[in-house]
C-alpha positions, 0 to 999 in steps of 0.5 A: 984298181981291185981285182973287181973293178978290172972286171967290171971295166973289161965287161963295160968295154966288151958290152960297148964294143958289142953294141957299136958292132950291132949298130954297125951291122943293121946301120944299112938295113935300118936306113933302107927301112927309113927311106922306104917309110918316109920316101927320104932322099926320093925313095920309091915305094912298093905297092902290092896293087893298083891303086882304087882311085883315080883323080883328075889332076895330071902329073908328067912323070919323066924318065931318066937312065944312066949307066955306072962306067963299070958296066959295059951296057947301054941303058936308056928310057924307051919313052922320055916322058908320060902324062898321067892322072894320079892313081892311074896305073902306068907301065913304062920300059927301060932298055938295056944292050950288052956291049960285051962278048960275055954275060954281064949281071947288073942291078939298078938304083933309083929314085924320083925328083923332087925327093918329096914326091918319093913317098907317094911313088908306087911301084907294083913291078920293077926290073929293080927289084932284083938283079939282071943278066944280059948275054953277049950282044943281047937287048932287053926291055925292062918293065916298070909298073907304078902309080901315084898315090892318091894321098899325093893330092892331100900333101899341101907340100906337093901342090906346086909339083906337076913334074915327077922324074924317075931315075935309075942307074945300073951297076955292075952287081957285085960278084958278077964275073965276065963269062963268055957267052955261049949263045948268039946276041938276041933281043927279047921283051919282059912282059907282064902278061895279064895286065890292063895296064896301058903301054906307054909310048 
């Protein structure tokens, strides 16, 4: 092989390695973007505000809560289910309780079932948007504000859907350290002040 041939070969290998590295670096963000746009895998959407239309059709929304074994919390839905009109704004709560004597930070993953409904499940505010830290023995009520997009009724694939389950799983956040808390155990409730939404019990 000539000198120039070796140079082209080396250059080609470098280009291929560079392309593979780039694809690897952007694989997760691109996948997350795909899920958010399409609702793939039951991924919910983020809305900037409430729906302008409320339909008569009702959907039962059930609430599920799970906790990864590495996170020393109790995590549960405050309400089991609620019947809502499509497009109607809803405010629901989940509750987390720390079972340790130190501060722990958690992060929540989420999805809805059936998966095909994820495209139309719009969250306006949610504790899952950011990491949450609980003090030793602390109990916190986390709000989630959502509505079902009226376009839900236009999708013929969803004609047989009358129940949606919203699920969260809390994990210990990456880099979270077990720090002893200097504050006593207490309870607080994060609220969405100024909201006209009705609370779900």
